[in-house]
N, C-alpha and C positions, 0 to 999 in steps of 0.2 A: 187555277193556281199557277204561278210562274215556275219555270224550270229552276232547279237548284244545282245544276252542274256548275263546276268551276268556270267553264267557258261562258255559260249563260250569265253568271253573276258578273264576270269581267266585262262582257259585252254590254250589260246593263249599266255598269259604272261608266264605261266609255260613252254610251249614248247620253247619259245625264250630263257629263262634262261637255260634250260637243254641243248639246242642245243649249246649254247656258252660254257657251262661247258664241254660237250663232245668234242667240237672242241679243247679246251685248253688241255684236257687230251690226245687226239690223237696227238696233236703237241708235247706234252711232251714225248710221247712214241717215236715218230719219231726222236726227238732230242737224246733221250737215245740210240736208236738203231744206229743212225749215229755216236755217240761218241764212242760206243763200237767197231763198225766196223773200225773206224779211228784208234783206239788204237791197234787193231789187225793188221791192215795194216802196222802200224808203228813199229810192233813187240814189243810194250810196254805191256808185259804180266801182270805186276803188276797193271797197270791202268785198263787193260781189266778185270782182276779178280775182282777188286773193283767195276767196272761198271756193272759187270754181276749180282751181287746181287741186285743192285738198279734197273736195267732194268727188271729183273725177277719179282721184287716186283710190279713195275708199270704195267707189262703185266698181272699179276695175278689180280691186283685190277681192271683193265679195263674189264677183262673177267668176274669177279664176278658181276660187275655193269651192264654188258650187252652192253658195248660200243663196244667191239669186241667179236666175237664168240670164244667159248672155244677151238675149234680146231685150230683157227687162233693163239690163244695165245700159244697153245702147239707147233705149227709149228715154231713160232718166237723163243721160248725158246730152242727148239731142234736144230735149225740151228745155233743159237749163241753158244750153248754149244759144238756142233760138231766142229765149227770153232776154239773155244778156245782149246779144247783137241788136235786138229790137230796142232795148233800153238805151244802148249807145247811140243808135241812129236817130 
């Protein structure tokens, strides 16, 4: 059985709230990555370039907040940028 102290109950409330916020951010990231990949697959370079800055911003924000690891963020950004430059060339 879980602890029933005031501090434990508050910590549990905070954990639930943070977990939901992290889940929403991760979902937003996956959606952004999916949209930029779709525009790259459709050869829509203008939409891909516009989506790149939004996606990089989301990735950086998540890495700063510790939702994803900074190396993971770097990997996401690198792979997207590489695909974009390959599509432009």
